[in-house]
C-alpha positions as CSV (number, residue, x, y, z in Angstrom):
1,G,-58.1,24.0,5.5
2,L,-56.1,21.4,4.5
3,G,-57.5,19.1,7.5
4,F,-54.5,18.4,8.8
5,Y,-55.9,19.2,12.0
6,G,-57.8,17.9,14.7
7,M,-60.6,19.2,17.5
8,G,-58.7,17.6,20.6
9,N,-57.9,20.2,23.0
10,V,-57.3,19.8,27.3
11,T,-58.9,22.5,29.7
12,L,-58.2,22.0,33.4
13,G,-57.5,18.4,32.8
14,L,-60.5,17.4,31.1
15,G,-60.3,16.3,27.3
16,T,-62.6,16.8,24.4
17,V,-62.0,15.9,20.2
18,R,-65.5,17.5,19.3
19,Y,-66.0,21.0,18.1
20,S,-69.6,22.1,19.3
21,G,-69.8,18.4,19.5
22,Y,-68.6,17.4,16.2
23,P,-65.4,15.4,16.3
24,G,-63.3,16.6,12.4
25,I,-62.0,13.8,10.0
26,Y,-58.4,14.1,11.5
27,D,-60.5,12.6,14.9
28,Q,-61.7,10.1,13.1
29,F,-58.0,8.1,12.9
30,T,-56.7,9.3,16.5
31,E,-55.8,6.9,19.3
32,D,-54.3,6.2,22.5
33,G,-51.4,4.0,22.7
34,D,-53.9,0.5,23.4
35,G,-55.3,1.3,20.5
36,T,-58.7,2.6,21.6
37,P,-60.2,5.1,19.4
38,L,-60.0,8.7,21.4
39,L,-63.9,9.2,19.5
40,S,-64.7,6.3,22.3
41,Y,-63.8,8.2,25.3
42,T,-66.3,10.4,27.6
43,N,-65.9,13.9,26.1
44,H,-65.0,16.5,28.5
45,S,-63.1,14.1,30.9
46,V,-60.3,13.2,33.0
47,A,-59.6,9.8,31.1
48,L,-59.6,11.6,27.7
49,G,-57.6,14.2,29.0
50,N,-55.1,11.9,30.0
51,A,-54.9,10.5,26.9
52,L,-54.6,13.8,25.0
53,T,-51.7,14.0,27.1
54,G,-49.5,10.5,26.0
55,K,-50.9,9.4,29.7
56,V,-52.3,6.6,27.7
57,G,-48.9,4.8,25.9
58,G,-49.2,8.2,23.9
59,V,-51.6,9.4,20.7
60,Y,-51.0,7.7,17.3
61,F,-52.9,8.8,13.8
62,N,-54.0,4.8,12.5
63,G,-54.7,5.2,8.9
64,T,-54.5,2.5,6.3
65,H,-52.2,4.8,4.0
66,A,-50.2,6.7,6.7
67,N,-49.2,3.6,8.4
68,E,-48.1,1.8,4.8
69,S,-45.9,5.0,4.7
70,N,-44.6,4.5,8.6
71,E,-42.8,0.9,7.4
72,G,-46.5,-0.4,8.5
73,A,-46.8,1.0,12.2
74,R,-49.1,3.7,13.1
75,V,-48.0,7.4,13.2
76,K,-47.0,9.0,16.3
77,L,-48.3,12.0,17.5
78,Y,-47.0,15.0,19.6
79,S,-48.6,14.7,23.1
80,P,-46.7,16.6,25.3
81,S,-47.7,16.9,28.9
82,P,-48.6,19.4,30.2
83,W,-51.1,19.9,27.5
84,Q,-49.0,22.9,24.8
85,E,-51.7,24.4,22.7
86,G,-51.5,25.1,19.4
87,S,-48.7,21.9,18.8
88,S,-50.3,18.8,20.7
89,Y,-52.2,16.2,18.7
90,S,-52.0,18.2,15.4
91,H,-48.6,17.6,14.5
92,L,-46.2,14.9,14.4
93,D,-44.1,13.4,17.0
94,E,-40.0,14.4,17.3
95,I,-39.4,11.1,16.4
96,F,-39.8,12.1,12.7
97,N,-37.0,15.4,12.8
98,G,-34.3,14.0,10.9
99,T,-36.3,12.4,8.4
100,P,-38.0,13.2,5.0
101,N,-41.5,13.6,7.4
102,A,-40.1,16.4,9.8
103,L,-42.3,19.1,8.2
104,M,-45.1,18.5,10.1
105,T,-43.3,17.9,13.6
106,Y,-44.2,21.0,16.1
107,S,-40.5,23.0,15.4
108,L,-38.1,23.7,13.3
109,G,-34.6,24.3,14.4
110,Y,-32.3,26.8,13.3
111,G,-31.4,27.1,9.8
112,E,-33.4,24.2,9.3
113,S,-35.6,24.3,6.0
114,E,-38.1,21.6,4.9
115,H,-39.9,21.9,1.2
116,S,-41.7,18.4,1.1
117,P,-44.6,17.1,3.4
118,G,-42.9,13.5,3.2
119,P,-44.7,10.5,2.4
120,V,-46.1,9.7,6.1
121,M,-47.9,13.3,6.1
122,L,-49.1,12.3,2.8
123,G,-50.3,9.4,3.7
124,M,-52.6,11.0,6.3
125,F,-53.9,13.0,3.6
126,E,-54.7,9.8,1.9
127,D,-56.6,8.3,4.5
128,M,-58.9,11.5,5.3
129,G,-60.0,11.9,1.5
130,W,-57.7,13.7,-0.2
131,T,-56.8,12.4,-4.0
132,L,-52.8,13.2,-4.5
133,A,-51.2,14.0,-7.9
134,S,-48.9,11.2,-9.2
135,P,-45.8,11.4,-7.8
136,S,-42.7,12.4,-9.4
137,P,-40.7,9.4,-11.3
138,A,-37.9,8.2,-8.9
139,P,-34.1,9.2,-10.7
140,T,-32.5,5.8,-12.3
141,V,-28.6,5.8,-12.2
142,T,-27.1,4.0,-15.1
143,S,-23.7,4.8,-14.9
144,I,-20.6,6.4,-13.3
145,T,-17.4,7.9,-14.8
146,P,-14.8,7.7,-13.6
147,N,-16.4,4.1,-11.6
148,S,-13.2,4.1,-9.4
149,G,-10.9,5.3,-7.6
150,V,-7.8,4.8,-4.5
151,R,-8.5,5.2,-1.4
152,G,-7.7,8.2,0.4
153,N,-7.9,10.5,-2.6
154,T,-11.1,12.8,-3.5
155,V,-12.4,11.5,-7.0
156,S,-14.4,13.8,-9.3
157,V,-17.0,11.3,-11.0
158,T,-19.8,12.3,-13.7
159,I,-22.9,10.2,-12.9
160,A,-25.3,9.4,-15.7
161,G,-29.1,8.8,-15.3
162,S,-32.5,10.3,-15.6
163,D,-35.4,12.0,-13.5
164,F,-32.4,14.2,-11.3
165,Q,-34.0,16.8,-9.7
166,S,-32.7,20.1,-8.4
167,G,-31.4,20.0,-4.8
168,A,-30.5,15.8,-5.2
169,T,-27.7,14.1,-2.9
170,V,-25.2,11.6,-3.8
171,K,-24.4,8.8,-2.2
172,L,-21.9,5.3,-1.8
173,T,-23.5,2.8,0.4
174,K,-21.7,-0.7,1.3
175,S,-22.8,-3.0,3.8
176,G,-20.9,-2.8,7.5
177,E,-19.7,0.8,6.2
178,S,-20.4,4.5,6.9
179,D,-22.0,6.4,3.7
180,I,-19.9,8.4,1.9
181,S,-21.6,11.8,1.2
182,G,-20.9,13.4,-2.3
183,T,-19.5,16.8,-2.1
184,S,-19.9,19.9,-4.3
185,V,-23.1,18.3,-6.0
186,N,-24.2,20.1,-9.4
187,V,-27.4,18.7,-10.8
188,V,-26.9,19.7,-14.5
189,N,-29.8,18.3,-15.8
190,A,-32.8,15.7,-15.1
191,S,-29.5,13.2,-16.6
192,Q,-26.6,14.2,-15.7
193,I,-24.7,15.0,-11.8
194,T,-20.8,15.7,-10.7
195,C,-20.0,15.5,-7.6
196,D,-16.6,14.8,-5.6
197,L,-16.3,11.5,-3.3
198,P,-14.3,11.8,-0.6
199,L,-12.5,8.0,-0.5
200,A,-10.4,8.6,2.8
201,G,-10.7,6.0,5.1
202,A,-13.5,3.7,2.5
203,A,-13.2,0.2,2.3
204,A,-11.9,-1.4,-0.4
205,G,-14.1,-3.1,-2.5
206,Q,-17.3,-2.3,-4.4
207,W,-20.0,0.5,-3.5
208,N,-23.3,1.4,-4.3
209,V,-24.1,4.5,-6.2
210,V,-27.6,6.2,-4.9
211,V,-29.4,9.8,-5.6
212,T,-31.5,10.4,-4.1
213,N,-34.2,13.5,-4.8
214,P,-35.9,16.2,-2.5
215,D,-39.0,14.3,-2.5
216,S,-37.0,11.1,-0.6
217,Q,-37.7,9.0,-3.7
218,S,-34.0,7.4,-4.9
219,G,-31.8,5.0,-7.4
220,T,-29.6,3.1,-7.2
221,L,-26.6,1.5,-9.2
222,P,-25.7,-1.2,-7.5
223,N,-21.7,-2.2,-6.8
224,G,-21.0,0.6,-9.6
225,F,-18.3,1.9,-7.9
226,T,-14.7,0.1,-6.9
227,V,-12.6,1.9,-4.3
228,S,-9.4,0.4,-4.3
229,E,-6.3,-0.1,-2.0
230,P,-3.7,2.7,-3.4
231,P,0.0,0.6,-4.4
232,P,2.5,-0.1,-2.2
233,T,5.4,2.6,-1.7
234,V,9.0,1.5,-0.3
235,T,11.4,4.5,0.8
236,S,14.1,2.5,2.3
237,I,15.6,-0.9,3.5
238,S,18.1,-1.5,5.5
239,P,20.8,-2.8,5.4
240,D,21.0,-1.6,2.0
241,N,23.6,-3.7,0.7
242,G,25.1,-7.3,1.1
243,D,28.3,-9.4,-0.7
244,R,27.7,-11.5,-3.3
245,G,27.1,-15.2,-1.7
246,S,26.0,-14.6,2.1
247,A,22.4,-14.5,3.3
248,V,20.9,-10.9,3.7
249,S,17.9,-10.0,6.9
250,V,16.7,-6.8,5.7
251,T,13.9,-4.2,7.0
252,I,11.3,-2.7,4.3
253,T,10.0,1.0,5.1
254,G,7.0,2.5,2.8
255,S,3.1,2.3,3.3
256,D,0.4,0.3,1.9
257,F,2.4,-3.0,2.0
258,Q,-0.6,-5.5,2.4
259,S,-0.6,-8.3,4.3
260,G,0.5,-11.5,1.8
261,A,3.1,-9.5,-0.2
262,T,6.3,-10.1,-1.7
263,V,9.5,-8.8,-2.1
264,K,12.0,-9.0,-5.0
265,L,14.8,-7.8,-6.1
266,T,15.2,-6.9,-9.6
267,K,18.4,-5.6,-12.5
268,S,18.3,-5.6,-15.9
269,G,19.4,-9.1,-17.4
270,A,19.5,-10.3,-14.3
271,T,17.5,-13.3,-12.7
272,D,15.3,-11.9,-10.2
273,I,16.3,-12.6,-6.0
274,A,13.0,-13.3,-4.3
275,G,12.6,-12.5,-1.0
276,T,12.0,-15.3,1.5
277,A,10.7,-15.6,4.9
278,V,8.7,-12.8,3.9
279,N,6.5,-11.0,7.0
280,V,4.5,-8.2,6.4
281,V,5.0,-6.7,10.2
282,N,2.3,-3.9,9.6
283,A,0.6,-1.6,6.6
284,T,5.0,0.4,6.9
285,Q,7.1,-2.7,7.3
286,I,8.1,-6.0,5.9
287,T,11.1,-8.2,6.9
288,C,12.2,-10.6,4.6
289,D,15.7,-12.3,3.5
290,F,17.9,-12.5,0.7
291,L,20.1,-14.9,-0.7
292,L,23.1,-13.3,-3.0
293,V,24.6,-16.6,-4.1
294,G,25.2,-16.1,-7.8
295,A,23.9,-12.4,-7.3
296,E,25.5,-10.2,-10.0
297,T,27.2,-7.3,-8.3
298,G,26.2,-3.8,-8.8
299,Q,22.7,-1.7,-8.0
300,W,19.6,-3.7,-8.2
301,N,15.9,-2.6,-7.5
302,V,13.3,-2.7,-4.2
303,V,10.2,-4.2,-5.4
304,V,6.9,-4.6,-3.1
305,T,4.0,-6.3,-4.8
306,N,0.5,-6.4,-2.7
307,P,-1.7,-9.5,-3.4
308,D,-3.7,-6.9,-5.5
309,S,-1.0,-7.4,-7.9
310,Q,-0.1,-3.7,-7.1
311,S,4.0,-2.8,-6.6
312,G,5.8,-0.3,-5.2
313,T,9.9,-0.2,-6.4
314,L,12.8,1.7,-4.9
315,P,14.8,2.1,-7.7
316,N,18.9,0.8,-7.3
317,G,18.1,0.8,-3.4
318,F,20.0,-2.4,-2.7
319,T,23.6,-2.7,-3.7
320,V,25.5,-6.2,-4.1
321,N,29.1,-6.0,-3.3
322,E,31.8,-8.3,-4.4
323,P,33.0,-10.0,-1.4
324,P,36.0,-9.0,0.4
325,A,38.8,-11.8,-0.7
326,P,42.3,-11.7,-1.1
327,D,44.0,-10.7,-4.9
328,V,47.6,-12.4,-4.8
329,T,49.8,-10.6,-7.2
330,L,53.3,-11.5,-8.8
331,S,55.3,-10.0,-10.9
332,Q,59.1,-10.5,-11.9
333,R,62.1,-8.7,-12.9
334,L,65.5,-9.7,-14.5
335,I,68.6,-8.5,-12.6
336,G,71.7,-8.2,-14.8
337,R,72.0,-7.5,-18.9
338,D,73.8,-8.9,-22.2
339,F,74.0,-12.1,-20.8
340,Q,76.6,-14.8,-22.4
341,P,76.5,-18.5,-21.4
342,G,78.6,-18.9,-18.2
343,D,76.9,-15.5,-16.8
344,P,75.6,-15.5,-13.5
345,I,71.9,-14.2,-13.7
346,T,69.3,-13.2,-10.9
347,F,65.1,-13.2,-11.0
348,V,63.4,-11.2,-8.5
349,L,60.4,-12.3,-8.0
350,S,57.5,-9.5,-6.3
351,I,54.8,-11.1,-4.7
352,A,51.5,-8.8,-2.7
353,N,48.2,-9.5,-1.6
354,V,46.7,-6.2,-2.7
355,G,42.8,-7.1,-1.8
356,D,40.9,-6.7,1.0
357,M,41.1,-10.0,2.9
358,T,44.2,-12.2,4.4
359,A,45.9,-15.1,1.3
360,V,45.5,-17.8,3.5
361,Q,48.1,-20.4,2.1
362,P,49.8,-18.8,-1.6
363,V,51.8,-21.2,-3.5
364,V,54.6,-19.6,-5.5
365,V,56.0,-22.0,-8.5
366,D,58.5,-20.9,-10.8
367,H,59.0,-22.5,-14.1
368,L,62.8,-22.3,-14.7
369,P,64.4,-23.1,-17.8
370,D,66.9,-25.7,-18.1
371,E,69.5,-22.9,-19.5
372,V,69.3,-22.0,-15.4
373,I,71.6,-24.3,-13.5
374,T,73.1,-24.6,-10.5
375,E,70.1,-22.3,-8.6
376,T,69.5,-21.3,-5.0
377,Y,66.4,-19.0,-3.6
378,A,66.4,-16.2,-0.7
379,S,63.1,-14.6,0.6
380,D,62.2,-12.0,3.4
381,L,58.8,-13.8,3.8
382,N,58.9,-17.7,5.2
383,V,58.4,-20.0,2.7
384,S,58.5,-23.2,2.6
385,P,59.5,-25.5,-1.1
386,I,57.5,-28.2,-1.6
387,G,57.2,-30.8,-4.6
388,S,59.7,-31.5,-7.2
389,F,58.9,-29.5,-9.8
390,S,61.3,-26.4,-10.2
391,F,60.5,-24.1,-7.1
392,T,57.8,-24.6,-5.5
393,W,56.8,-22.9,-2.2
394,N,54.2,-22.8,0.6
395,V,54.2,-18.8,1.4
396,E,53.1,-17.7,4.8
397,Q,49.6,-16.0,5.2
398,L,49.5,-13.1,3.4
399,S,47.4,-10.4,5.0
400,A,46.1,-7.1,3.1
401,G,48.4,-4.9,1.8
402,E,51.1,-6.9,2.5
403,S,54.2,-7.4,0.4
404,G,57.5,-9.3,0.0
405,V,60.3,-11.1,-2.7
406,I,61.8,-14.2,-3.6
407,T,65.0,-13.7,-5.2
408,I,66.3,-16.9,-7.0
409,Y,69.9,-16.9,-8.1
410,G,71.5,-18.9,-11.0
411,W,73.8,-19.2,-13.6
412,I,73.2,-19.4,-17.0
413,A,74.4,-23.0,-18.8
414,P,77.6,-23.3,-20.8
415,T,75.4,-24.8,-23.3
416,A,72.3,-21.9,-23.3
417,T,71.0,-20.7,-26.5
418,F,68.9,-17.1,-26.3
419,P,66.4,-16.6,-25.8
420,F,65.0,-18.3,-23.2
421,V,61.8,-17.9,-20.5
422,N,61.6,-17.8,-17.1
423,I,57.7,-18.3,-15.6
424,A,56.6,-17.8,-12.3
425,T,52.8,-17.5,-11.1
426,I,51.0,-17.2,-7.6
427,A,47.9,-18.9,-6.7
428,D,45.8,-18.4,-3.2
429,A,42.1,-20.7,-2.9
430,G,40.5,-17.0,-2.4
431,D,42.1,-15.0,-5.1
432,H,39.3,-14.5,-7.9
433,T,41.2,-12.6,-10.3
434,P,43.5,-14.3,-12.0
435,D,44.5,-11.9,-14.3
436,N,48.1,-10.7,-12.1
437,N,49.0,-13.5,-11.1
438,T,52.0,-14.5,-13.5
439,G,55.0,-13.2,-14.2
440,L,57.7,-13.8,-16.8
441,A,61.6,-12.7,-17.9
442,I,62.5,-13.5,-21.8
443,V,66.8,-13.9,-21.5
444,G,68.4,-12.6,-24.7
445,G,67.8,-10.9,-27.5
446,Y,64.9,-8.4,-25.6
447,E,63.9,-9.0,-21.8
448,L,60.4,-8.8,-21.2
449,Y,59.7,-7.9,-17.6
450,L,55.8,-7.7,-15.9
451,P,55.1,-5.3,-15.6
452,L,55.8,-4.7,-19.0
453,A,59.6,-3.1,-19.7
454,M,61.0,-4.4,-22.4
455,R,65.3,-3.3,-23.4
456,E,67.9,-5.7,-25.0
457,G,69.3,-8.1,-23.4
C-alpha cells in the first residue's frame, strides 16, 4: 500500500503501535501532545491507550516535510475518545476539513468531492520515503480585460496567463475586504479564463486578481483590477426655481453623492453658478445655496461632481425667473381734429401698471410744446405736481393692474405753426422695461398716437 496507515490500536483501554512486535514507517513519526514519541511508550499499556485517544494533548505526525507543508507546525491526527476502529490515528484531524488537505480526514460530507491529496499529505509521504513527482507549475496571471468595473455592476472579464488547469477558480482580493469570487468560470485553455465578477458592495480601489488551480497552487496579478465608484445621479432639486438677483437654498436628491462633492448650475453661453455652503447630507441628498445675482433667466442644468471627477446632471432642472417688478406704461390720446391756432386742445395720458409688483413712486412728465398755452390738468389718480419743467407729477402708488388717466387741457397759441409734438413719459425706480414708458401726439398734418394710430389733422 501507500503506507498512510499506522499500527496503532486500543483494545480494552490498552494501546499498541506495533503489529507482531514491529511498528510501521508511519509510527516512526507519531507523538503525543507533549512531543513524546508513541514508540517510547510501553506497548499494550493504559498510558499508550490514553495517548492514542488524545488524552495527552492529542496525537501528531512530526515530520520535516509534513511540517513545512503545515506552516511549520506538527500535523494533528484524528484521535477521538473512545477509539474508533478504522478512523482513529490513521487520518488527519477534523481541523483540515474545508482545506486543500481534506482528502485524508476520516469522513466526507454529502456532495463533497476531493481530488487532490493536498500538500500536508504529500509531505507526510515524502517523510515516509516516497519520491514525489515534480509538481505542476503554478499558474501565472499576466492581464485581465477589462481591468476595471463600477461598484454594483457585474463585469465579464477575460484573464490571460499560463498553466491554468481545468477547475481553476478566480477571485479578487484586497487587504481588509472580503474576497470577490468569480462566477461562471470557464477555463478556455491553459492561457485563458473567462468569468464574471459581481461587484455589488465592493470597495473602490485596486484589487489583486488571483487564479487558483485544483492543486492549490495560485498565481496573482497584484492590483490588476480597479473598482470605481459609480457616477452620481441627480433626480430632483427643491425648490426648482428662483428669482434673478436672489439667494436660494436648495435640496438636491439623487444617488452616489460623495463627501466633498461640488454643485453648480450651467447654461449654454452663460457663466456657471457655483453652489455655496454645500453639505453632502448622505449619498442621496445634498443641500446648498445658489446666489442668482446677475444670472440669466431661463432653464439651467443642475450638475453634481464627486471628488473623483465623475458627475451627474439634471438637464434643465432649475429655472431662474425674472423677479417680480412693476411695469408702468403711458400712452397718449389727442381729442379733436382739424386744429387751428386759437382752438382748444386736450391730451389724455393713460397710465397703467401692467407688472406684477406695486410701482412705489411713478413720475409722469409731459413736455408740453410752446404751441400749447393756458394749460390745466385733471386726473382720477392722486397726483402731485413737482418741479418747474412743463407738467411733472408724482403719482400715487400704482398696484399691479391699476390704471388711471391724466387729462391736460389747453389752447393752441395764435402764433402756432403746424405740425408740433407733445411728448409725455412715465418712470418708476423698479421698472426695468422702459420701452412702453413714452407716449406722443403730433398735432397738425398727420397726427400720431401711441398706441400707433394716424389720422389727418
